[in-house]
C-alpha positions in Angstrom: -242.9 46.5 -13.8 -241.8 47.3 -17.5 -242.6 51.0 -18.8 -243.5 51.9 -22.8 -239.6 53.0 -23.9 -238.2 56.6 -23.9 -237.2 57.6 -27.6 -234.3 59.7 -28.2 -234.1 63.0 -29.4 -234.8 63.4 -33.0 -235.5 65.1 -36.2 -238.9 64.8 -38.4 -238.2 62.8 -41.1 -234.9 61.7 -40.8 -235.5 60.7 -36.7 -231.8 60.5 -35.1 -229.9 59.8 -38.3 -227.9 63.0 -38.4 -227.0 63.2 -34.8 -226.1 59.6 -35.0 -223.9 60.1 -37.9 -222.3 63.2 -36.8 -221.2 62.3 -33.1 -222.6 58.8 -32.1 -220.5 58.5 -29.1 -221.5 62.0 -27.8 -225.1 61.5 -28.7 -225.4 58.2 -27.4 -223.8 59.5 -23.9 -226.4 62.2 -23.9 -229.3 60.1 -24.2 -228.3 57.7 -21.7 -227.9 60.9 -19.2 -231.2 62.1 -20.2 -233.5 58.9 -20.4 -231.7 56.0 -18.6 -229.8 52.9 -20.1 -232.7 51.5 -21.7 -234.2 53.6 -24.6 -235.4 53.7 -28.3 -233.7 55.0 -31.3 -235.2 55.8 -34.8 -233.6 56.9 -38.1 -235.3 56.8 -41.6 -237.7 53.9 -41.0 -235.1 51.9 -38.7 -235.5 51.8 -35.0 -233.2 50.2 -32.3 -233.1 49.7 -28.7 -230.1 51.2 -26.9 -228.4 49.3 -24.1 -226.3 51.8 -22.8 -223.7 52.1 -19.6 -221.7 49.4 -17.8 -224.5 47.5 -17.0 -225.1 46.5 -20.7 -221.7 45.8 -21.1 -221.2 43.5 -18.7 -225.1 41.8 -19.7 -223.5 41.2 -23.3 -220.5 38.7 -21.4 -222.9 37.2 -19.0 -224.2 33.6 -19.3 -227.5 35.3 -19.9 -226.6 37.9 -22.3 -224.9 34.8 -24.3 -228.3 33.0 -24.5 -230.1 36.5 -25.1 -228.1 38.5 -27.9 -227.2 37.2 -31.4 -225.1 38.7 -34.4 -226.7 36.6 -37.2 -229.2 39.2 -38.2 -226.9 42.1 -37.9 -224.1 40.7 -39.9 -226.3 38.7 -42.1 -225.9 41.0 -45.2 -222.4 41.2 -45.2 -221.6 37.6 -44.8 -224.0 37.2 -47.6 -221.6 39.0 -49.8 -219.0 36.4 -49.8 -221.8 33.6 -50.7 -221.8 31.7 -47.3 -224.4 31.9 -45.1 -222.4 31.8 -41.9 -218.9 32.8 -40.6 -217.0 33.4 -37.4 -218.5 37.0 -37.0 -222.3 36.2 -37.2 -222.6 32.7 -35.8 -224.0 32.5 -32.3 -224.4 29.7 -29.7 -222.4 26.3 -30.0 -221.9 26.7 -33.7 -220.0 30.4 -32.7 -218.3 28.5 -30.0 -217.1 26.0 -32.5 -215.6 28.4 -34.6 -213.8 30.0 -32.4 -212.2 27.2 -31.4 -210.9 26.2 -34.5 -209.1 29.6 -34.9 -208.3 30.5 -31.8 -204.4 29.3 -32.3 -204.1 31.6 -35.7 -205.6 34.5 -33.9 -203.5 34.2 -30.7 -200.9 36.9 -29.7 -198.2 33.9 -30.7 -199.3 34.3 -33.9 -196.9 36.9 -33.9 -194.0 34.9 -32.6 -191.2 34.6 -35.2 -192.6 37.3 -37.4 -191.3 40.6 -35.6 -188.7 41.1 -37.8 -190.7 40.9 -41.1 -193.2 43.2 -39.7 -190.8 45.5 -38.9 -189.2 45.1 -42.2 -192.9 46.1 -43.8 -193.1 48.9 -41.6 -189.7 50.3 -42.7 -190.4 49.5 -46.5 -193.9 51.3 -46.2 -192.0 54.5 -44.8 -189.2 54.3 -47.2 -192.0 54.6 -49.9 -194.9 56.8 -48.3 -193.0 59.0 -45.7 -190.1 60.5 -47.5 -189.1 63.9 -46.4 -191.7 67.1 -47.4 -194.3 64.2 -48.6 -198.1 64.8 -48.0 -199.6 61.3 -46.3 -203.0 60.6 -46.3 -202.7 58.8 -43.3 -205.5 56.8 -43.1 -205.6 55.5 -46.6 -202.1 54.8 -46.3 -202.2 52.9 -43.2 -204.9 50.6 -44.5 -202.1 49.5 -47.1 -199.6 48.8 -43.9 -202.1 47.1 -42.1 -203.3 44.7 -44.5 -199.5 43.9 -45.4 -198.9 43.4 -41.3 -202.4 41.5 -41.1 -201.2 39.3 -44.3 -197.6 38.2 -42.4 -198.9 37.4 -39.2 -201.9 35.3 -40.7 -200.5 33.9 -44.0 -197.1 34.6 -43.4 -196.4 35.9 -46.9 -197.6 39.4 -48.6 -201.1 38.3 -50.5 -201.7 42.1 -52.4 -200.1 44.4 -54.9 -203.2 46.7 -54.3 -206.1 47.2 -51.8 -208.2 49.7 -53.8 -210.7 46.8 -54.6 -210.7 45.9 -50.7 -211.4 49.1 -49.4 -214.4 49.6 -51.8 -215.8 45.8 -51.5 -215.7 46.8 -47.3 -216.8 49.9 -47.0 -219.9 50.1 -49.7 -221.1 46.9 -48.0 -220.8 47.8 -44.8 -222.8 51.2 -45.5 -225.4 48.9 -47.3 -225.9 46.0 -45.1 -224.2 47.1 -41.7 -224.9 50.7 -41.1 -227.9 50.9 -43.4 -226.8 54.4 -44.9 -226.7 53.6 -48.6 -229.4 52.3 -50.8 -228.9 48.4 -51.6 -228.7 49.5 -55.5 -225.6 50.9 -54.8 -224.3 47.4 -54.7 -225.2 46.9 -58.3 -222.9 49.8 -59.6 -220.0 48.8 -62.0 -217.7 49.8 -59.5 -218.6 47.5 -56.5 -219.0 44.6 -58.8 -215.8 44.8 -60.2 -214.6 45.1 -56.5 -216.2 42.2 -55.3 -215.3 40.2 -58.4 -211.8 40.7 -58.0 -212.2 40.0 -54.2 -214.0 36.6 -54.8 -211.2 35.9 -57.0 -208.4 36.8 -54.3 -210.5 34.3 -52.1 -209.9 31.5 -54.5 -206.6 32.3 -55.3 -205.2 32.6 -51.3 -207.2 29.5 -50.8 -205.6 27.4 -53.1 -202.1 28.4 -52.2 -203.0 27.1 -48.6 -204.8 24.1 -49.9 -201.5 23.2 -51.7 -199.5 23.8 -48.6 -201.8 21.3 -47.0 -201.3 18.7 -49.7 -197.7 19.5 -49.6 -197.6 18.1 -45.3 -200.4 15.9 -45.0 -198.7 15.6 -41.5 -199.5 19.1 -40.9 -198.0 22.2 -42.1 -194.9 23.5 -40.1 -195.4 26.9 -38.8 -198.8 26.9 -39.5 -200.6 30.1 -39.8 -204.1 31.2 -39.3 -204.9 30.5 -43.1 -203.7 26.8 -42.5 -205.7 26.6 -39.8 -208.8 27.7 -41.9 -208.1 25.2 -44.8 -207.5 22.1 -42.0 -211.0 23.2 -40.6 -212.8 23.2 -43.6 -211.1 19.7 -44.7 -211.9 18.0 -40.6 -214.7 19.6 -39.6 -217.1 20.5 -42.9 -220.2 20.6 -41.4 -218.9 23.6 -39.8 -216.4 25.1 -41.9 -217.7 24.5 -45.2 -215.6 25.2 -48.6 -218.6 28.1 -49.3 -217.7 29.4 -46.1 -213.5 30.3 -46.6 -214.0 33.2 -48.3 -215.7 35.0 -45.8 -213.3 33.5 -43.2 -210.3 34.3 -45.3 -210.9 38.0 -45.4 -212.3 37.9 -41.8 -209.1 39.7 -40.4 -209.1 42.1 -43.1 -212.5 43.5 -42.8 -212.3 43.6 -38.9 -209.0 45.1 -38.7 -208.0 47.4 -42.5 -210.2 50.3 -40.7 -210.3 49.9 -37.3 -206.3 49.5 -36.9 -205.7 52.1 -39.4 -207.8 54.6 -37.9 -206.8 54.0 -34.4 -202.5 54.4 -35.3 -204.0 57.6 -37.0 -205.4 59.2 -34.5 -202.5 58.1 -32.1 -200.2 59.9 -34.6 -202.3 62.9 -34.6 -202.5 63.3 -30.9 -198.7 63.0 -30.8 -198.5 65.6 -33.0 -200.5 68.0 -31.1 -198.6 67.0 -27.7 -195.2 67.5 -28.1 -194.7 66.3 -24.3 -196.4 63.1 -25.3 -194.3 62.8 -28.4 -191.1 63.4 -27.0 -192.0 60.4 -24.0 -193.2 57.8 -26.9 -189.6 58.6 -29.3 -187.7 58.2 -26.0 -189.4 54.6 -25.4 -189.3 53.8 -28.9 -185.6 54.2 -29.5 -185.0 52.3 -25.9 -187.0 49.4 -27.3 -185.2 49.3 -30.9 -181.7 50.0 -29.8 -181.1 46.3 -28.8 -182.3 45.0 -32.2 -185.7 43.2 -33.3 -188.3 43.2 -29.8 -190.4 40.7 -29.0 -194.0 41.0 -27.5 -192.7 40.7 -23.8 -190.1 44.0 -24.3 -192.6 45.8 -26.3 -195.0 45.9 -23.4 -192.0 46.6 -20.7 -190.3 49.2 -22.5 -193.3 51.1 -23.8 -195.6 51.9 -20.8 -196.3 55.3 -22.0 -197.1 54.2 -25.2 -199.5 51.7 -24.0 -201.2 54.3 -22.0 -201.1 56.5 -25.5 -202.9 53.6 -27.1 -205.5 52.8 -24.5 -206.6 56.1 -23.8 -206.6 56.7 -27.8 -209.2 53.9 -27.9 -211.2 55.2 -25.0 -211.7 58.5 -26.3 -211.9 57.8 -29.7 -213.5 54.4 -30.6 -213.4 52.9 -33.8 -216.2 50.6 -32.8 -218.2 52.5 -30.4 -221.4 50.3 -30.4 -221.8 46.3 -31.2 -224.8 45.3 -33.3 -226.9 42.7 -31.9 -230.6 41.2 -31.8 -232.5 39.9 -29.5 -232.8 35.8 -29.6 -235.4 35.9 -27.1 -237.7 38.2 -24.7 -235.7 39.2 -22.1 -235.6 42.4 -19.3 -233.0 44.2 -18.8 -232.7 47.4 -16.4 -236.9 47.0 -15.9 -237.6 46.7 -19.4 -238.8 44.3 -21.7 -237.0 43.4 -24.8 -238.9 41.7 -27.5 -237.5 38.8 -29.5 -236.4 40.1 -32.8 -235.6 43.7 -32.0 -232.7 45.2 -33.4 -230.1 46.0 -30.5 -227.0 48.6 -30.0 -224.8 48.0 -27.1 -223.5 51.0 -26.6 -219.9 50.4 -25.1 -218.8 54.1 -25.2 -221.0 55.5 -23.1 -219.4 54.3 -20.0 -215.8 55.3 -21.6 -217.2 59.0 -21.9 -218.5 58.8 -18.2 -217.3 61.2 -15.7 -218.8 58.9 -12.9 -215.6 56.7 -14.2 -212.8 59.3 -15.7 -212.1 63.0 -14.7 -212.7 65.5 -17.2 -214.0 62.4 -20.0 -213.7 64.4 -23.1 -209.9 65.5 -22.3 -207.2 63.3 -23.6 -205.1 62.2 -20.8 -202.6 59.0 -20.9 -201.9 59.5 -17.0 -205.3 58.0 -16.4 -203.4 54.7 -17.1 -199.8 55.3 -15.6 -198.0 56.4 -12.8 -199.3 58.2 -9.5 -202.5 59.4 -11.5 -203.2 55.6 -12.8 -207.1 54.8 -11.9 -208.6 51.6 -11.5 -211.1 50.7 -14.1 -214.3 48.8 -13.4 -215.1 45.8 -15.1 -217.2 47.0 -18.0 -216.4 50.5 -18.6 -213.8 49.9 -21.1 -214.7 47.3 -24.2 -212.8 48.6 -27.3 -212.9 45.0 -28.8 -216.7 44.4 -27.6 -217.5 41.8 -24.9 -218.5 38.4 -24.0 -218.2 35.7 -26.4 -218.3 37.6 -29.6 -214.8 39.3 -28.2 -212.6 40.4 -31.0 -210.6 37.4 -32.2 -208.3 39.8 -33.3 -207.6 41.6 -30.1 -204.7 40.2 -29.0 -203.0 40.8 -32.5 -204.1 44.3 -32.5 -202.5 44.9 -29.2 -199.3 44.5 -30.4 -199.8 45.8 -34.0 -200.6 49.1 -32.8 -198.0 50.2 -30.4 -195.2 48.0 -32.3 -196.6 50.3 -35.2 -196.5 53.2 -33.7 -193.3 52.8 -32.1 -191.3 52.1 -35.1 -192.7 55.3 -36.8 -191.9 57.6 -33.9 -188.5 55.6 -34.2 -187.7 56.3 -37.4 -189.7 59.5 -38.8 -190.2 62.9 -37.6 -193.9 64.5 -39.0 -196.4 67.1 -38.5 -199.8 67.6 -39.1 -200.8 69.3 -42.8 -203.4 71.4 -40.9 -202.2 72.7 -37.2 -206.0 72.7 -36.6 -207.3 69.4 -37.5 -209.6 67.8 -34.9 -210.2 63.8 -35.5 -213.7 63.0 -36.2 -216.7 61.6 -33.7 -218.7 59.5 -36.5 -220.0 56.3 -36.5 -218.7 54.1 -39.4 -216.6 51.5 -37.7 -213.6 53.3 -38.0 -213.8 54.1 -41.8 -214.3 58.0 -40.9 -212.7 58.9 -37.5 -209.6 60.3 -39.3 -210.3 59.8 -43.0 -209.2 63.1 -44.1 -205.7 63.3 -41.4 -202.9 64.5 -43.7 -199.3 64.4 -42.3 -196.3 65.9 -43.5 -193.3 63.3 -43.7 -190.3 65.1 -42.1 -186.3 64.0 -41.6 -185.4 60.5 -40.9 -184.8 60.3 -36.7 -182.5 56.6 -36.3 -182.8 53.1 -37.4 
């Protein structure tokens, strides 16, 4: 028998908006402990049903969850900004499965095969430009530029942008208006946003022309095809699924999904290493060993950096760049004894289990030894889900799992650095990675090796 949904703690007029913004993972965890796995959040005229805990995460990945949970409504506004009605991120059901099948190869870890040297060259050039001894580095802003270049090489086999200010503006403003609902829609009428959007539309057309020309020059198939080649092929071979109007959104999908999340995750790791010299020394030792034999590949990266892998995993656990999955109910269903109604807006709080002392001793303490050595724990399914869960699992997961540790390892191998403010603390704000380490400042030191 269902009961009336409990309502999360709130403040008059603004509801739960402030605690959600200031520290969403901590707020959701506290409400989970107070109300259980299903509760209601109200924030400035909006309402969300929160499904929290391991069972909620596993429900997302279940056949029942696949049929009951949709992404289209949550992401539709973002998609509309690109002049299309549907794309990988907001499609559901069979159409989503078809989208994933068309781009699976381009997003696979094999997309990095033969590109490790190029990625390292990009990191080295970036370090030589931005990390000169004594330079003060705005970590996230600088890393965003690096991530965009890395993704360009992985998915397009070429550098695509000289400047990314317009990408930052378009993604951040559209996210805050359409996805997070924190800014008024009129923000997108302002000249700064309209100029950024126009430039991104022009970029999408330019990129599409490049890869259309590659396809025209190789009617039998592009040798060494990358994701963007696959998108052009999908548009031509399956116009009922991938239309010309769908191309801009799908071409920018990797940048939209990866720029903020990867840059903030890398920045949070660099911050943590600066605050823990013992962790840093172990990572530097692994990195030096990794690169001593030349350019690594995926196998050597994971074999030679086990402590770094534990650092990455613990960073994603404690500082999730995507703490919730935004969904809507495709139909009425029951979860944990509560009735969820068709059309309701949902938050799947993946971050709650990651902060639970039921699975982690002292869960608010950064401890990479949870994932390595004699203290290593066995983590049940659904406890860690930094890339989401189920049929909407992040397509860039496999690439991110390589690029993040490879980038940290190269920085640790080549450069020393310190926090500009030794007392700096990472944020826990909800902006899909935008604000986790947005104001982190580092001071570059001397070169180490390489």
